[in-house]
C-alpha positions in Angstrom: -8.5 -17.0 16.3 -5.8 -18.5 14.1 -3.1 -15.9 13.5 0.3 -15.8 11.7 3.5 -16.0 13.7 5.3 -12.6 13.2 9.0 -12.0 13.1 11.1 -8.8 12.7 14.6 -8.6 11.1 16.6 -5.4 10.8 19.2 -4.7 8.1 21.5 -1.8 8.6 24.9 -0.4 8.9 25.0 0.4 12.6 28.4 2.3 12.4 28.4 6.1 12.3 31.4 8.3 11.6 32.5 10.8 14.2 29.8 13.4 14.2 27.4 11.3 12.3 23.7 11.4 13.2 21.6 9.7 10.6 20.7 6.0 11.1 18.9 4.1 8.4 17.5 0.6 8.7 15.3 -1.8 6.7 12.8 -3.5 8.9 11.4 -6.8 7.5 8.2 -8.0 9.0 7.2 -11.5 8.1 4.0 -13.3 8.9 4.1 -17.1 8.6 2.4 -20.2 10.0 -1.3 -19.4 9.3 -2.6 -21.3 6.2 -4.9 -19.2 4.2 -7.9 -21.6 4.6 -7.5 -22.0 8.3 -7.1 -18.3 8.8 -10.1 -17.5 6.6 -12.5 -19.7 8.6 -11.5 -18.2 11.9 -11.3 -14.5 11.1 -14.2 -12.1 11.1 -14.4 -10.1 7.9 -16.6 -7.5 6.1 -16.3 -6.6 2.4 -17.9 -3.8 0.5 -17.8 -3.8 -3.3 -18.2 -0.4 -4.9 -18.9 -0.3 -8.7 -18.9 2.9 -10.8 -22.2 3.1 -12.5 -21.8 6.7 -13.9 -22.9 7.3 -17.5 -19.4 6.9 -18.9 -19.5 3.2 -18.0 -21.9 2.7 -21.0 -19.2 3.8 -23.5 -17.8 1.5 -24.6 -20.7 -0.8 -23.7 -18.5 -3.6 -22.5 -17.2 -1.7 -19.4 -20.5 -2.0 -17.5 -21.0 -5.6 -18.6 -17.5 -6.5 -17.5 -18.0 -4.6 -14.2 -21.1 -6.8 -13.5 -19.2 -10.0 -14.2 -16.3 -8.7 -12.0 -18.6 -7.9 -9.0 -20.3 -11.2 -9.3 -16.9 -13.0 -9.3 -16.0 -11.1 -6.3 -19.2 -12.1 -4.5 -18.5 -15.7 -5.4 -15.1 -15.5 -3.8 -16.5 -14.5 -0.4 -16.4 -17.3 2.1 -19.5 -18.2 4.2 -20.2 -16.0 7.1 -18.4 -12.8 5.7 -20.5 -9.7 6.0 -20.8 -8.0 2.7 -22.6 -5.4 0.6 -22.6 -4.1 -2.9 -22.7 -0.3 -3.6 -23.4 1.6 -6.8 -21.5 4.8 -7.3 -22.3 7.7 -9.5 -23.1 11.4 -8.6 -24.2 9.7 -5.3 -23.9 6.3 -3.7 -26.7 3.8 -3.3 -27.1 0.3 -2.1 -27.4 -2.4 -4.7 -27.5 -5.3 -2.2 -28.9 -5.6 0.3 -31.7 -3.1 0.0 -31.0 -1.3 3.2 -28.0 0.3 4.5 -26.6 -2.8 6.1 -24.3 -5.8 5.5 -25.5 -9.4 5.3 -23.7 -12.6 5.9 -22.5 -14.5 2.8 -24.1 -17.9 2.1 -25.5 -19.5 -1.0 -28.7 -17.6 -0.8 -27.3 -14.1 -0.2 -24.6 -14.6 -2.8 -27.2 -15.6 -5.4 -29.4 -12.7 -4.5 -26.5 -10.2 -4.7 -25.5 -11.5 -8.1 -29.0 -11.1 -9.4 -29.1 -7.5 -8.1 -25.6 -6.9 -9.7 -26.9 -8.2 -13.1 -29.5 -5.4 -13.3 -27.0 -2.6 -12.7 -27.5 0.3 -15.1 -25.4 3.4 -15.6 -26.2 7.1 -15.4 -24.9 10.3 -13.8 -21.5 11.5 -12.7 -18.7 10.5 -10.4 -18.4 11.5 -6.7 -15.9 9.0 -5.1 -16.0 10.6 -1.7 -19.7 9.9 -1.3 -19.1 6.3 -2.2 -16.5 5.9 0.5 -18.6 7.5 3.1 -21.4 5.0 2.5 -18.8 2.2 2.8 -17.5 3.7 6.0 -21.1 3.8 7.4 -21.6 0.1 6.5 -18.3 -0.9 8.1 -19.2 1.0 11.2 -22.1 -1.4 11.7 -19.8 -4.4 12.1 -17.0 -2.6 14.0 -18.9 -2.8 17.2 -19.5 -6.5 17.1 -16.2 -7.4 15.4 -13.7 -4.6 16.3 -10.7 -6.7 15.3 -12.3 -8.0 12.1 -10.9 -7.5 8.6 -12.7 -4.5 6.8 -12.0 -4.4 3.1 -13.4 -2.4 0.2 -12.9 -2.8 -3.6 -13.5 0.3 -5.6 -13.9 0.4 -9.4 -14.1 3.5 -11.5 -13.6 4.5 -15.1 -13.5 8.3 -14.8 -12.3 11.4 -13.0 -13.9 12.6 -9.8 -15.7 15.4 -11.5 -18.8 15.7 -9.4 -17.3 16.8 -6.1 -14.3 19.0 -5.3 -10.8 17.9 -4.3 -11.6 19.2 -0.8 -14.8 17.1 -0.5 -12.7 14.0 -1.5 -10.1 14.9 1.0 -12.7 15.4 3.8 -14.2 12.0 2.9 -10.7 10.3 3.1 -10.1 12.0 6.5 -13.4 10.4 7.8 -12.6 7.0 6.5 -8.8 6.7 7.2 -8.2 3.9 9.7 -11.5 2.4 9.3 -11.0 0.1 6.4 -8.6 -0.8 3.6 -9.5 0.1 0.1 -8.1 -1.5 -3.2 -8.7 0.8 -6.1 -8.9 -0.1 -9.8 -9.3 2.1 -12.9 -10.8 0.5 -16.0 -9.9 1.9 -19.4 -7.8 5.1 -19.6 -10.1 8.1 -18.8 -9.4 8.1 -15.0 -6.7 10.0 -13.1 -3.9 7.8 -11.6 -3.0 10.5 -9.0 -6.6 10.7 -7.9 -6.9 6.9 -7.2 -3.4 6.8 -5.8 -4.5 9.3 -3.2 -7.5 7.1 -2.2 -5.4 4.0 -2.0 -2.6 5.6 -0.1 -4.9 7.0 2.5 -6.7 3.7 2.9 -3.6 1.5 2.9 -4.8 -0.3 -0.2 -3.5 -0.9 -3.8 -4.1 1.0 -7.1 -3.8 -0.5 -10.6 -5.1 -0.1 -14.1 -7.3 -2.7 -15.8 -6.9 -1.5 -19.3 -9.1 -4.1 -20.9 -12.6 -4.6 -19.3 -12.5 -8.3 -20.0 -9.6 -8.6 -17.5 -11.7 -7.2 -14.6 -13.2 -10.5 -13.6 -9.9 -12.2 -12.9 -8.6 -9.1 -11.1 -11.6 -8.8 -8.8 -11.5 -12.5 -8.0 -7.9 -12.2 -7.1 -8.4 -9.2 -4.8 -11.3 -10.8 -3.0 -9.4 -14.1 -2.5 -6.5 -12.0 -1.1 -8.8 -10.3 1.3 -10.1 -13.6 2.4 -6.6 -14.7 3.3 -6.0 -12.0 5.8 -5.9 -13.2 9.3 -5.4 -10.2 11.6 -6.4 -6.5 11.1 -5.3 -3.0 12.3 -1.7 -4.1 13.0 0.7 -1.2 13.8 4.4 -0.6 13.5 5.4 1.0 16.9 8.7 2.9 16.8 10.4 4.2 20.0 13.3 6.6 19.7 15.6 7.9 22.5 15.4 11.3 24.0 16.6 14.1 21.7 16.4 11.9 18.7 14.1 12.7 15.8 12.2 10.1 13.7 12.7 11.4 10.2 10.4 9.0 8.4 8.8 5.5 8.3 8.0 4.2 4.9 6.8 0.9 3.6 9.2 -0.1 0.7 7.9 -3.5 -0.2 5.7 -4.7 -1.9 4.8 -1.1 -2.7 6.1 2.3 -1.7 3.9 4.1 0.9 5.0 7.0 3.2 3.6 6.3 6.6 5.2 9.2 8.5 2.2 11.5 8.5 0.0 8.7 9.7 1.7 8.5 13.1 -0.4 8.3 16.3 1.2 8.7 19.7 1.8 5.6 21.7 3.4 6.7 24.9 6.6 8.5 25.7 8.9 8.8 22.7 6.9 6.2 20.7 4.4 6.4 17.8 2.3 3.9 15.9 2.2 3.6 12.2 -0.6 1.6 10.6 0.1 -1.3 8.4 -3.4 -2.6 7.9 -4.4 -6.4 7.7 -2.0 -9.3 7.4 -2.1 -12.9 6.1 0.9 -14.9 5.2 3.2 -12.3 3.8 6.4 -10.3 4.2 6.8 -6.5 4.0 9.8 -4.2 4.3 9.9 -0.8 6.0 12.5 1.9 5.9 13.1 3.7 9.2 15.3 6.7 9.4 16.3 8.2 12.8 18.4 11.3 13.6 20.3 10.7 16.8 22.3 13.0 19.1 26.1 12.9 18.2 28.0 10.4 20.4 31.6 9.7 21.3 33.6 7.3 19.3 33.1 3.9 20.8 29.7 4.7 22.2 26.9 2.4 21.2 23.1 2.9 21.7 19.7 1.7 20.7 18.6 4.3 18.1 15.2 2.8 17.7 13.1 0.0 19.1 10.5 -1.3 16.7 7.5 -3.4 17.8 4.7 -4.9 15.7 1.6 -4.4 17.9 -2.0 -5.0 17.8 -3.3 -2.0 19.7 -6.1 -2.4 22.2 -8.6 0.1 23.6 -6.1 0.9 26.3 -2.3 0.6 26.3 -2.5 -2.2 28.8 -4.4 -4.2 26.2 -1.8 -3.7 23.4 -0.4 -7.0 22.3 3.2 -7.1 21.0 3.6 -9.5 18.1 7.4 -9.1 17.4 10.3 -6.8 18.2 13.6 -5.6 16.7 16.4 -3.1 17.5 17.9 -0.4 15.4 21.4 0.2 16.6 24.0 3.0 16.4 27.8 2.9 17.2 30.2 5.6 16.6 33.6 4.6 15.1 36.7 6.2 13.7 37.1 3.2 11.3 36.3 4.7 7.9 35.8 1.3 6.3 33.0 0.5 8.7 31.3 3.9 8.8 31.2 4.4 5.0 29.9 1.0 4.1 26.3 1.4 2.7 23.9 -1.3 3.6 22.9 -2.9 0.3 19.2 -3.2 1.3 19.1 0.5 2.4 20.6 1.5 -0.9 18.4 -0.7 -2.9 15.1 0.8 -1.5 16.5 4.3 -1.6 17.0 3.6 -5.3 13.5 2.2 -5.7 11.9 5.3 -4.2 14.0 7.5 -6.5 12.8 5.2 -9.4 9.1 5.9 -8.6 9.8 9.6 -8.3 11.7 9.7 -11.6 8.9 7.9 -13.4 6.1 10.1 -12.0 8.0 13.3 -12.6 9.0 12.2 -16.1 5.5 11.3 -17.2 4.1 14.6 -15.7 6.8 16.5 -17.6 5.9 14.7 -20.8 2.2 15.6 -20.2 3.2 19.2 -19.7 5.1 19.3 -22.8 8.5 19.7 -21.1 10.3 17.0 -23.3 13.8 17.7 -22.0 12.9 17.0 -18.5 10.7 14.0 -19.4 13.7 12.6 -21.3 16.2 13.2 -18.4 13.9 11.8 -15.7 12.7 8.7 -17.6 16.4 8.2 -18.6 17.3 8.2 -14.9 14.4 5.7 -14.3 15.9 3.3 -16.9 19.2 3.4 -15.0 17.6 2.8 -11.7 15.4 0.0 -12.9 18.4 -1.8 -14.3 20.4 -1.3 -11.1 17.6 -2.6 -8.8 16.7 -5.5 -11.1 13.1 -4.4 -11.4 12.5 -6.0 -14.8 8.7 -5.3 -14.8 9.3 -1.6 -14.5 12.0 -1.8 -17.1 9.7 -3.5 -19.6 7.1 -0.8 -19.0 9.6 2.0 -19.6 10.5 0.4 -22.8 6.9 1.1 -24.0 7.3 4.8 -23.4 10.9 5.4 -24.4 13.3 4.0 -26.8 16.3 2.9 -24.7 19.6 3.7 -26.6 22.0 3.0 -23.7 20.6 1.5 -20.4 23.8 2.0 -18.5 23.8 5.7 -18.9 20.1 6.3 -19.3 20.3 7.6 -22.8 16.8 7.4 -24.1 14.5 8.9 -26.7 10.9 9.6 -26.1 8.5 7.5 -28.3 6.3 9.7 -30.4 3.3 7.5 -30.2 2.6 5.9 -26.8 -0.5 3.9 -26.0 -2.2 5.6 -23.1 -2.8 2.4 -21.4 0.9 1.7 -21.4 1.7 5.2 -20.0 -0.9 4.7 -17.2 0.4 1.2 -16.4 3.9 2.6 -15.9 2.5 5.4 -13.7 0.3 3.1 -11.4 3.0 0.5 -11.1 5.9 2.8 -10.5 5.5 2.3 -6.7 5.7 -1.5 -6.9 9.0 -2.7 -5.7 11.2 -5.8 -5.8 13.2 -7.2 -3.1 17.0 -7.5 -3.4 19.2 -10.3 -2.2 21.3 -9.5 0.9 24.9 -10.6 0.7 26.1 -12.9 3.5 26.9 -11.1 6.7 25.1 -7.9 5.7 22.1 -8.5 7.9 22.1 -6.6 11.2 19.3 -8.6 12.6 21.7 -11.0 14.3 23.8 -8.3 16.1 26.1 -9.9 18.6 24.8 -7.7 21.5 22.0 -5.5 22.4 23.2 -2.3 24.0 21.6 -0.7 27.0 18.7 1.6 26.1 19.9 5.3 26.3 17.7 8.3 26.4 
């Protein structure tokens, strides 16, 4: 199998003041050296395309027509040999192609058959997203036995709220599906709930976005499918070891999107846990790891964390380590060293606050709490400027009039296009990378201390 070469770099300020306990590090994982075409030809993959066919897809009428074209474009983007299926979702889930509950290998004939079946899609009924996901999970389970290390990727499109099953039923479905496949979610139009699709994409390690104009669906679906075809290795985990009496406070993905992985931990041996990262192609991602360590004497140094990128096997002996890195701690009475904030840690902490400020501000606006909405969205303007997140700054400008970007003085716009508001909400968790000043990276630490614990 053609796989990327992985590397880990750690950025942090390793120095703690006397009595200090909290260690923060940005762990950059980079995958290189596997050209997309080469990786695609050598990696087993399965794709399930889920199209909302509830009654609301008929109003306006171009949503269903656009969804058909988008699904057909996704099918066209599948490489030969990929196992695939197309599912129709309404008050229940049903197979569109193939006829039975199975997947088929993509080739010229099956792609044409699938596109013909998609062209006949009609819309009726309600929305029960959990049932759609459960059918996808059953389909993926059929290939998991033969290709346990293969890419398993779903694309889900909806235009409405999950009104025909309870929140508890959706949660139960997500619990069943978690860890089995990745799911990218798209909402078309403006009548769906951002928080609802964000819950699905977060649980299933995928993306969420709005496609406000139905005519833009085709290009979006093609891009998502091509991205999935570029993945070269699946089910990779970030394994974090911490010393005895230390506490791992959190592990969060902070680039390209914000995703809290802390609760997704599975135990991986003494003092170690695995955090899922999904499938990888040629790409780079950043993770924020925070460890609380026992207080040490001034001058003492220790390994506060040992980070590995692993491909877990069925037993621990079969686990394959792809890259490693150290998170360090050293106590000092030099105030200049101990108070220096690592710029990348500060940057991503600000990006997380930015996402919270946007989501809280928009919710307050929806609730009629205009003072809170103004304050939180004003804070978001400041943070977007400080982090250099120009895309978010532009979206904020469609929701508020910016009077002073430096102080966050803003005025809520009276008339806001709902698509602009939802775009800001869905994209609030998309982050940008900051440049690191020379000498700031701790990945080239001069020495590796002995492991203590």
